[in-house]
C-alpha positions in Angstrom: 143.5 122.0 29.8 144.3 123.8 26.6 147.0 122.5 24.3 148.6 125.5 22.7 151.7 126.5 20.6 151.3 123.3 18.7 153.5 122.8 15.6 153.1 120.2 12.9 155.7 117.7 13.9 155.4 114.0 14.7 156.7 114.5 18.2 154.2 117.2 19.0 151.4 115.1 17.7 152.5 112.2 20.0 152.6 114.6 22.9 149.2 116.0 22.1 147.7 112.5 21.9 149.4 111.4 25.1 147.9 114.5 26.9 144.5 113.5 25.6 144.9 109.9 26.8 146.0 111.0 30.2 143.6 113.8 30.9 140.6 112.7 28.7 137.7 115.2 28.8 139.7 117.8 30.7 141.5 118.6 27.5 139.6 121.2 25.5 139.3 121.3 21.8 140.7 122.5 19.5 144.5 122.4 20.1 145.8 125.9 19.3 148.5 125.9 16.6 151.5 128.2 16.9 150.9 131.2 14.7 153.3 134.1 14.3 150.6 136.0 12.6 148.8 136.6 15.9 152.0 137.3 17.8 153.0 139.9 15.2 149.5 141.4 14.6 150.0 144.3 16.8 153.3 145.5 15.4 152.1 144.7 11.8 148.8 146.6 12.5 147.0 143.6 11.2 143.2 143.6 11.8 141.5 140.4 13.1 139.3 140.5 10.0 142.4 140.0 7.7 142.4 136.8 5.7 145.6 135.7 7.4 143.8 135.6 10.8 140.8 133.6 9.7 142.0 130.2 10.8 143.5 131.2 14.1 140.4 133.3 14.9 138.2 130.2 14.1 140.3 128.1 16.5 139.8 130.6 19.3 136.1 130.7 18.6 135.9 126.9 19.0 137.9 127.1 22.2 135.4 129.7 23.5 132.6 127.3 22.7 134.4 124.6 24.6 134.7 127.0 27.6 131.0 127.9 27.5 130.0 124.2 27.3 132.2 123.4 30.3 130.7 126.3 32.3 127.2 125.2 31.5 127.9 121.6 32.5 129.5 122.7 35.8 126.6 125.0 36.5 124.1 122.2 36.2 126.1 119.5 38.0 
């Protein structure tokens, strides 16, 4: 389970924490924040190497690492 489109509000933080309590290890890290920069990158012709995409790109790299870890665990289970 991937928590995405997360905004910095108290309500969303509570919901994220509840999801983690209910689903435990099935929730992958990190939670992906809502970023208009990525949604608008194509129309703005914004390269992924731009400084404005550094943080979102890092979140997706961490999510990819979570995926690979889960695949390896499942393969050896």
